[in-house]
Every structure is written in C-alpha cells, then in structure tokens.
N, C-alpha and C positions, 0 to 999 in steps of 0.2 A: 873097241872100235879100231878099224884099220887105220893105217897112217894116212891113206887117202881121205877117209871119212873125217879124220881129225883135222886135216888141212882144210877140207871143205867147210867144216863147222867153224873153224877159226876165221876163214874168209868171210862167211856169212855174218858172223858175230861182229867182225871188224867193220864191215860195211854198215851194219845196223848201228853200232856205237858211234861211228864217225858222223852219222846223221844227227847225233845228239850234240855235236860240238856247237858251242855258242848258245845253248839253250839256258845257260845260267846255272845257279847252284842246284836247282831242282833236277836239271838234266845230269849234272855231275854226280849227284847223290844216287840217281838211278843207275848210272853206268858203273858205280862202285859196288853196287849190290850184286849178288849172284844172279845170273840170268835165268829166266824161265825158258827151258829148252823145248822147242817144237820140232818133232821129227818130220821131215818131208821124204816120203817114200814114193819115188817116181822113176820112170825111164829117163836116165840121164846119159845113156849111151844107146847105140843101136838105131833102129828105124824111126823111133818116136822120141829121140833125144831132144828134138826141137820143141816138142810139146812140154817136156819136163822142164827144160830151161825157161820156157815162156811162163810156166806156172811159178817157177822160182822167182822170177823178176816181180811178178804180181805180189807174191807173199812177202818178199823182201821189202817192197815199197810199203806194204801194209804195216809190217813190224817197225819200219823206220818211222812211220807216222806216230805210232804209239810211243816209241822211244823218244822221239823229239819233243813230246809233251810231258816227258818225265817218266815214262814207263807205266807199268801196272801198279796202281796205288793199293798197297796192302798194309795191314796193321804194323808190320815190322819195318816198313819203309818201301818205297817204290822200287820195282825191279824191271829191268829191260827184258824184251823178248829176243830170243836167239833161234835161228833156224839151223837145224843140223840135217845135212843132206845124206840120204841113203839111196843108192842106185839099185832099182829093181830090175834093170836090164830087160824090161818088157816081159818078165817071167813071174808067174805066181809063186813059184818056189823061191826065187830070189827075193821077192817081196816079203815072203814069210820069214826068210833068213834075216832080212833087214829089220823086220819087226822084232825078232828076238834080239838082234844087236841093239836096237833102240831101247828095249826094256832093260837089257844088261847095262846099258849106259845110264840108266836111271831116268829116262824120258817118260813122261806120263801123258803127253798129248801128241797124237799121230795124225798127219795130214796126207791124204791121197785122193785121187779122183780119176786119172786117165786110164780107165778100164774098170768096167763093172764086174768083170770076172775076178780081177784082183781085189776089188773092194769087198766082194762077197767072201773071198778067202780070208781077208783081214778081219772082217766082222766076226766070222766064225771062230777064228783063232783068238781074237781079243776076248770074246765072250767066255771061252773056255779058260783062258789065262786069268781073267778077272775073278772067275769063280774059284780057281785053284789058289791064287795068290792075291788075296784082297789087299795086302800091304803094298802091292806093286801094280795097282790098277791102271788102266789106260783108257783114255777117251779118244774116239776116232772122229775126226772132222773131215767130211767128204765134200769136195767142192765141184765135182764133175761126173762122178759115176752115177748114171741116171736110170739104171734098171729099176723099174717101178717096184719090183719085189723087195728092194732094200728098205722101203718104208711101208710095205704091206705085209705079206706073209713072212718075210724074213726080217722084219723090224727087230731092233735090239736097243736096249736102254743106252748102251755105250756108243751108239752110232748116231751121228747128226749129219743130215744132208742139207747143203746150202744151195744146191742147184735145183731147178725145176726138173722133175723126172720126165722120162720119155713120153708118157701119156699126156702130161701137161703141155709139153712142147708140141706134140702132134696135134693136140686140140687147137693150139694157137695157129699152127699152119693151116689146119682145116678151116679155121675161121676166115682165112684169106681165100682158100680154094673154093669155099661156098659161093663167093662172089664172082668167080671166074666161070661164067656160064658157057664159054666156048670150050672149056676143058672137057674132053670126052674119053681120053685114054691116058693111063699112067704106067710107068715101069718102076717096080720096086727093087732096090738093090741095097745090100747091107753087108756088114762084117759078120762073119759066122761065129758069134759068141753070144752070151746072154743078152747084152745090150742091143746088138744088131738084130737079133731075133725078135726082141721085144718091140723094136721100132716097126719092123715089117708086120708083125702080128697086129699091132695097134693101128697101123695104116689100113690094113684090110678091114678091121672092125669099124673104124670111123668112116671109111669110104662107104661101106655097106649101109651104115646108119644115116650118113649125111649127104652122100653123093652116089646113090645107087645107079645113077645114069652114067657114071664113069667106069669104063672097062679097065681091068688090070691085065695088060698085055705082056707082062714079064714080071717074074718074081724069083729072085735068086740071092744066094749068099756066097761070099767069097772068103778065103782065108785072111785072117787079120795080119797086116803088116808084112805079108810075104809076096804079094803080087807086085811085080816090078813093071809089068806092061799091061795096062788096062785096055789096050786096043781091041782085043777080042770081045770084051764086055761092051765097049762103046759101039762096035759094029752091030752087035745084037740089039742094043738099045735103038740105034738108028733104023735097023731093019724092021723092028717091031711096029714102027709108026707111032710110037708113044709121043704124045704132046708134052709130057712132063715126066721127070724122074723124081721119085721121093727117096731120100737116103739120109741115114744117120751117120754116114761115114765121117771120120775125123782124121786129122794129121795127114800123113802122106797118102793114105788110102783115099782121101777126098781129093787132094791136089792132083794126084795122078789120074783119078777117074775123070775129073772135069777137063783136065788137059787133053786126055785121050778123046773125050767127046768132042772137043773143039776141033781136034786134028782130023777126025773122020767126017766133020761137017754136020754134026748133030746140032739143030737149032731150037730144040724144045726148052721148056722151063726146067729149072732145078729147084725143087723144094727141099731145103737142107736144114739140118740142125746147126751146122758149123761152117757154112759157106762164106762167112764174113771174115775169115782170117787164115793165117798160116799158109799163105801162098795161093789159095784158091782164086781170089780176084785177079791177081797177076797172071795166073795160068789161063784164065778165061779171056781176059782183056775185053776188047770191044764186043766180043761175042756174048759176053755175060750181061751186058747192059739191058735192063728190063727183063732178064731171063733167070737170074739167080735170086731166090728168096731165102732169107735166113731168119731164124727165130733165136732170140737171146733174152737174157735178163736185163740187158742194157746195150745200147748202141751209141757210138760217139756222136751221131747226128740227132740224138734225141733233142727236141727243140726246147730246152730249158737252160737258163743261165748256169744253174748248179752243175748240170751235166757238162756243159762246155768248160767250166772252170776245172772240173774233175779231169777231163781229158787233157786239157792244156797242162795241168800239173804233172800228169803222167809223162807227157811228151818232154817236159822240162827235165824230168828225172832220167828218162831213157830216150835220148834224142835220135838214136839211130833208127832209120825207117824199118829195118828188119826186126827190131825189138818191139814193134807196134802190135802188142797182143795184151789187151787190158780187159779185165772182167770185174765189174762192180761187185759181184757176189763174193769174190775172194777177199775183197776189201771189207765187205760187211761181215764175213766170217771171222776175220781177226778182230774186228770191232766187237762182235758178239762174244767172242771168247774173253776178251779183255773186260767187257762189261760183266760177264758171269763171274770171273775171278774177283773183281772188285766188290760185287754184290755178295758173293760167298765169303769175302774177306779171307780167302784161302786159295792155295793152288792144289789142294787135295782133290783128286779126280771126282769123288762122290759128291761133295757139296757143289763143286763147279758144274758137274753134269746136271744136277738138280736146278741150279740157277740158269744154266744154258737152255733148259726147257722153257723158260720164261723170257728169253732174249727178245728184245724189241729195239732195233737200231736204225739210225738214219745217218746218211753220209752224203753230202753234196745234194741234198734234196731227195735222194733215193732211200726208200725205207724197206724194211723186211722184219718179220717176226717168226719165231720158231713155234710150230704147232706141237704142243706137248704130247698129243695123242699118238703121233708116229715119228716125231723128230724130223718132219719135213718142213723146211723153211718156206714161208709163204711170202711171195714178192710179185710185183708186176712183171709182165713179159712184153716184149716188143717184137714186131716183125718188120723187116726191112727188105727193100729191093735194090739190087745193084744198079748204080748209075755213075756217070762221069763226075769227077771232081768239078765243082762249080755249078753243076746243074741245081735247080731249085731243091732245097732240102739236103744238099750234099756239101757241107762246109769242110768236112774232113774226109780224106781218103784213107785207104788201108795199106800199110806197109810201103808207102811211097809209090803205090801202083798207079795212081791217077784215077782210081775208082773207089767209091765208097758206097754206103748203104743209106738210102732214103727211107725214113720211118713211114710205114703205111698203116700200121695198126698198133695201138697201145691197149693192152689188156690189164685191167686193174687186178690187184692181188686177190680180191674176193671173187673175181670172175675166173681167174686162172686156177684157183684151187680145185682139187678133186677129192672125193671121199676116199677114206682109207679102210683097209681090212685089218690093220695092225691090232694085235692083242698084246699090248706092251706089258712085259714082266719087269717090275722094278725091284731093285735090291732093298 
C-alpha cells in the first residue's frame, strides 16, 4: 500500500474507533481486536472527487454505527470495521490497480459504485481472481453502479448490488410521468458509457410502451466528466421545444447541465436519477421549484418519524451543509454485511457471500432484502419534486440551498422489483 493509502486507512480507522469511545467494555474489546478491512475504490481526486468523498462520509458513518455497538460479533470476539481508501482517479485502469493493491493488502471486501463501467471491470476482474486464487477471494459490494446488466446477463456470485438498477429507477419516474397528461415532448440526454446508454435505451422503451403520445425531440450522449460548458447542449434542449428532459447524469455532469439550462432560460421539467443532491438544487434555485423530479431509495422528507430521526442523526454527525449527501442504501449495505458475517460466524468471503444472499435488514423503519437469484437488493423507491424549504412536505432542504424534495410517490419493494435474466453460477 502507498504511504498515502496507509495514511487514509489510519485516518478512516481512527475516526471509526473514536466513535466507539464511551461504549463501555464491549466497545473497548472490539477496538482491541484486529479490524475487518473494507476497501473503498472510488474517485477521490479529479472531476468526481466530490462524489467519492460523499460516499466515504456515508460509509464511515455506517461503520461507526456498527463499531459503536461493539463491532461485528464473531466466535473469536467482536471486531470493528475499518474503511481503507483507494483512489481510482476516475479511471477503470486505476480502479483495477486499486483492486490489486487491496488484494495484496489482504482485504476481502471491496466497495464501489460511482460508475457502472468501473463496476463491470471490477466484477470481471474479481471473478477471474477468485477462480485463480480461492484462498484470497473477494466479495464486491456495489452501492450505486446501476447498469441493469450487472444483475442480469453479467450477474456474478461475488457481486451484490444495493441500489435499484436503472430500469427500476426509470419505471418509478415513468409512474409519475404517466400522470402528467400535459407532457407531450421530451429530450433525452446522458453520459456516454454503459449506464448512460442504458438509461436512454430504457427511457425510449418505457415511453413507447406507456406514453406513446410523447414525442422524443432530442436524444444524445456526451463524454463523461469532460464537458465543462453545457451551454451548447442547453441551447439545443431549449430550441427543441421539449417540455421535459430525462437524464441519468450524476455529479458535475448533472450540476453543470441544469445550471446551463437555467442560464439559457429553459423552463421545462427535469426527470432525473440524481437531481436531489451534489449541487443540482442550488444550481437551479427558484427555477427548479416544481420542475425537477428525482427518484431515490430514500429522501429526507419521507413522512415517517424513523426517516426524520435518521436524517437528524446524519446531520448531527456531519453538520456542514456541503456534506449533506446521505443515502439509506449505503447504511443498509453495511448493516447487511455485518448481519451476513455474524450469521456466517466468519469473515471468510465464501460463507459470508452465501449468508449475504439471504440478507434482510431494517434501519430507522426502512427495510430491504437481497434477492438470491441475481444479488439485486429489493427495497422501496420514492419520487420527489423540488420545492422551497418550508413548503408543505419540505421540512428539510438540500445542502443548505433553501430547496428540498417533496415526496410525491412511494413505491413498495414488491412493486419496484423487476424480473431478472440472471443465470447465477455458484461456487
């Protein structure tokens, strides 16, 4: 491991172990035991560094929760969780190098999500590695890479996805679009890689099946993370006369797109996968009120006490407005991994993976279970519309922007699930 990686690992571990202070003898016993290391492979520098750091905060908080209650309870004694950071620098090649470094460091559990192309490369590399070196097997925990192929034709026993895939998310958005009878034209735009292509492909399919009266007046892909000025795209969107934009863009590619659209005076709707965070609400401001729709596994304004308690707990841990990026699925993922280790009574990847196939977890009233057939986590989805803080249904805003998302649709897990074509090969 490089000296930078070692410092990052020590930093993450120190933060996690500090959270255990004051938990009594049980907590002290767990902190004295060797940690269970979890590798985080993400962009921690470059165009998408903000997304990688936001993920790290989520996962750190999740491991702190486990450690604060004594760690993972195993036959030889409880052990804490430790996150080891590896910077993929937004590159598949760097991600694969990070995977090799993690394996060399003796890590058996790898986490990644911000890029389906990277996830696909990691799945393939891990499958080959696990076959060649069964004594050093690795389990891959995916929290955000939502290319449907990863739990369909490219499914793999060692890969577990905790986010709803793109087709599931699109179906949730379409559930809202079906009720918008005034909608007659849309513009499709996305990032030019497997995920962005999958989003637009599914948008075309679902529009044809459910809203054949809606015309697609624009359909294009753009380079991932390399467009600094989206004005030309925004001008085309406005000129097309589209009443709405459908996009799976994330990170700066979404923020810069919606900002450019506002600046050229586009006043149509935005149906998004990720419009509820990382600068998008602030970029749109008042122009986004009632215009930006986002689908998620959870939103802060979900009207339940458990949800409110969850969000307040996160804000207490990370009080800075710019750090406001919290996802329930990442918390449930760490809870599921902990549950699987405790049920397997081991940290050996094979029994843990088999136990993870049966994971069924609940946190702050939010639940999810792993579907063994394809390793696609099944959970409810929600759709929200951007509105001003203080408006009915908007108790919490996003990143101190003064704007939040009012929940307009809740879709139960059994309604959100879709069939799979996965033919799982198990060891």
